[in-house]
N, C-alpha and C positions, 0 to 999 in steps of 0.2 A: 478407559472407555473413551470412545470417540464421540464428540458432540456433532450432530447433524442438524442443520437449520434448513428447513424447507420454507423458502420465502413465499408468502402469500401476497400477491400484488393486489392493488385496488382495481376494481373494474371486472370485466368479464373474463373469468379464468376457466380452465378446464378442470372440472371437479374430478374427472377420471384420472387425470395426471397427478393431482394432489393425493388422492387415495392410493393410486397405484404405487407412487414413489414411497409413501409411508409404509405401505404393505410389504414392499420388497425388503426394506431395512428391518421391519418388524419380524419378517420370516427368518432372517439371519439370526436375530436374537432368539427366536423360538427354537431354532436348531441347536443353538449353543446351550439353551436351558435343558433340552432333551439329552444332551451329552454331558450334562452336569458341569458346565463351564460358565464363566461369568458372561453377562451381557456385553456385547461389543459396541452397540450404538445407543446413545441417548438421543432420541429423535424428537424434535420439536417443530411444530408449525409456528412460524414466526411471521407476525403481521405488522403492517404499517399502521393499522388501526385495530380496535378491539373486535370488530366484526366487518366482514366484507360481503355485502349482498350482491347477488348476481342481478343483472339488469331485468330479468324476468320477474324477480321478486320471489321466485319459488324456493330458492336455496340461499343459505347464508353460511359462510365459512367463519368459524370462531377460532382464531389462532390461540395457541396455548400460552404464548408470550409475545410481547411487543418488541420490536427491533431495538429500541433504546434500553431495554432491560437485559439484553443478552451481553454478557461480559466477555465471553470467549466462545469460539466455535472452531471446529476443525474442518467442516465442509459446509458450504452454502450452495443450496440447489435453487436455481432460479427457473421457475416453470414458464412455459410459453403463455403469452397473452393471446386472447381471442379478439379478433378485429372483424369488423363488417365493412361493407362498401359505404354504408351510411356514416360510419364513424371510424375511419381508418386511424391507426396509430402512426403518427409521424416519426416519433423518436422516443427511445428509452435511454436515459443516461443514468448509469450506475457508478457512483464514486465510492470507493472502498479504501479505508485508511487504517488497516491493522485490526479492527474489531467491528462487530456489528453496531457498536455504539457510534461509529464514525461512518456508517453507510448512508448514502443518500440516493434515493431513487426518484427520478423526475420522469413523468410521463407527459408527452405532448399529444393531444388529440386533435 
């Protein structure tokens, strides 16, 4: 089984991208179950914190696991950040050293 980590960034993210990405991998699993084969993907929403609220306050994303708790993953999906004219994102730096335990995400606003 392949472990898929969908990284949930802090700040304004696209909820549609999070849900859509999760749904695509889940559908592959559903097709495999229909054909009576084993699941192919172990899909996890992986966060930098236990919850990420959107700036509007209307929605909150609750990751299933935190970055430092993931011991091994086969695929890391980094979703797009949402930026505005009022608060442009100047830089994203991602350092990855072998496992999610050693991942570092720095955001500069």
